N, C-alpha and C positions, 0 to 999 in steps of 0.2 A: 798151779797148784793142785787145786780141785775142778774141774771142768762137771758139769753135767747138761747133756742130749735128747731132749726132748724124755723126761724124764713122764712116767706113771706108776702108781701103785694103787694095787685097786684088792682091798682083803676080800675072804670068806664072807659071802651074804651081798654083795654087788657096792656097797662101799669103798668112792672112788679119795683116796687119800689125799694124793698129788696128780693132776691131771697138765702136762705137758709141759713141765717147767722146764727151763733153760737156764744158765747164770756159771760164770765161772770166776774164780775168786784166782788172783795172783799169789806168786809166792811174798811173802812178808808185808802181807797183809792184814790188817782189821780189819771184820766185816760184820756189822748185824743184820739177827734176822728177827725179820718184825711180822707178826701177823696175831689175827683174835685167835681165843682156845680154838681146837680145832682146827685151824687155819691150812695145819702141816707141816711146824714148825720140829716137831719131834720125830716123826715119820722121816724127812729131810736128813736129820741125824742119824738115823739109825740103818738111812740107805748109805751116806757117806763114811758110816765106821762100821761098815758091812755084818750090821746086826740083824738089817733082815736086808732083804734083794729086792729089786724095783721089777713089777709086773712088764714090762716095759721101759727103754732108752736106755742111755749109754752115760756110766761115772768113770771117771779117769780121775785118780787122786794120788798126786807127787809120783807122778809116770806109771801106773798101777789101771791097766785095765778092770776093773772090777768085775764085769761079765765074765774074762777071761777065769779069775783067778778059782783056782781049785779049792776046795775046805779042805786039805792039810796047808795051806798057804794063807789061808787066814789069819793063823797067831802069830806067824813071820808079817804079814802088812798093819797086822794091829801094832807092833812094837814103834810103828813111824809114827803114831797120832798116839793123843792122851785124850779123854774124856772123862768132861767132868758134868753130873748129873745132878739136878737141882736138891733131890732129896738122896744126898750125900753115899748111900750105899754100903757103910762103914759096917765094920765087923764085928761087934761090942764086944764080940768075946775074947776080941784079941786088943792088942796094946798099938798106940796111935804108930808108935815103932812097923811094928808088924803088919799093920795095914796097909802104908807105904813103902815098904820093902815088899808087897805083895806081888807088884807084876816082874820084879826080878826078879824071885824065887822061882814064878813061871815061866819066864826064861832064860831060866836055870844058873843065872847069873849066884854067887854062893859067897862067902867070908866076909874082907876088907872091903870089895866093891862094896857091896849091898850095905856094909855102912857106913862108906863115904858118902855113895848115892844118897843116901836118906834122908842122912845128919845135913847133908848141902840141899835137900830140899825141902826140910822142917828146914833151914836157916834163914832160906827164900821168902819164908810164911810167917816168917813169925814165929813158930810154936817149937823151935829146938828143947826147949826147957818143958816142954809135954811132954814129950815123946816115947816115957815109959809111963802115962799116964790111958786111962780106957774113952774111947769117945764118948760116953755116957758123962762122966764129968767134966767136958767141953760146954762151951755155950752156943748157939746154932752158927752162928762165923767162924766159930772154930774151928768144929765138923768142920765147914765148908770148905776152911782154907787147908784142913787131913786130905779132904779131897783132892783140893787143887793141886799139895806136892806128891801126893799117890798118882796123880794122872801125867806128872811131869819129871819126873824120878828116873824114866826110863829115858830120858832126853828127846824128848821128841819132834819132827819138824812139822809137824801141825796140832792144834788144839781145838776140842770143839768143847761148847760149854751149853748144856741145855736148861736157861733160866736160871742161871748161878744163884742168883740175887733173890730170886720168888719170896722167899720167908724169911729175908732179914729187914733191919729197920736202914733206914734212909744214910745212916754216917757208916755201917758193915757195909751196906751197897755199894757203896761211891769205893772203903776201900780193895772188897772185891775186887771190882773191875780195873781199879789202878791197878792189882797184879798181875792180871791178863792184857793191860796196857804195855807194862816193862816184860812183859816178858816178848809180848808186839817185840818193841821197844832193841831188841835184843836177836832179831832174826828170827823169830816164830811167827808161821802163820795162824791169826787166830781167828774164830771166825764161831758168834756168841747170838744163841738164840733167847729175844728176850721181848717183855709186853713194855719196857720201861723207859720211856721215849725222853727221860731225862738223863740216863748216860749217854742219848744218841747227840743229844745237844750239846752235853757237854765237851764231848771227846771230836763229834764232828769229823766221823770216819764214814765208810761208803754203808748205805741200807738195800736190804732184800727185803721187799717187803711180800708176804701172801696172803690171798684170800679163797678162802674156799678150797684150798688145795691150789690155787693156780697164782702162780707170778703175777701183780698187780703193779708192780714198780722196780726200780733199780738207779736209788741215786747216788 
């Protein structure tokens, strides 16, 4: 599902965020990506989702060689993946329903299909009753679940999350991670960047560890 071969990422000014990183994630796996702040976790996820491109190396995702994807093909590639951010990136002037529907609207899906998919996604994360509310009326955990619903509404085969529980208490954090596990149990490949070892110990899934831009372990 994901294969990185000798990935380097250097930013202007000489800061090397990733240096010679190689690993693979099989279809149907749930894998944790760990490391201290600044280790390169967020950069790596941005490369996998084509928000950025590597300085050097090859990335394969769901059969696509990302280095060969032209800019016009990038939106089509992104329809195959779902991305969950730590800060949600919700639009506060739009309802929960409209936030979740946004990827579908961008993809050109309209009418009853949008309604069915959004309702199914919100039901999955337990927020169907809040569909007509606005993000600012929700708790932090509820906002994160809206972000997850938005990420899954287009039925991705790969779900990646960047510190999705960083701002939540322990109980809500467990609920969010359990949602990802449930998606994985239903066949979605999941890659979660986190610094919370408690989740890793609880789920007993594979761990890829980064340190100062280098891959230091894969267990």
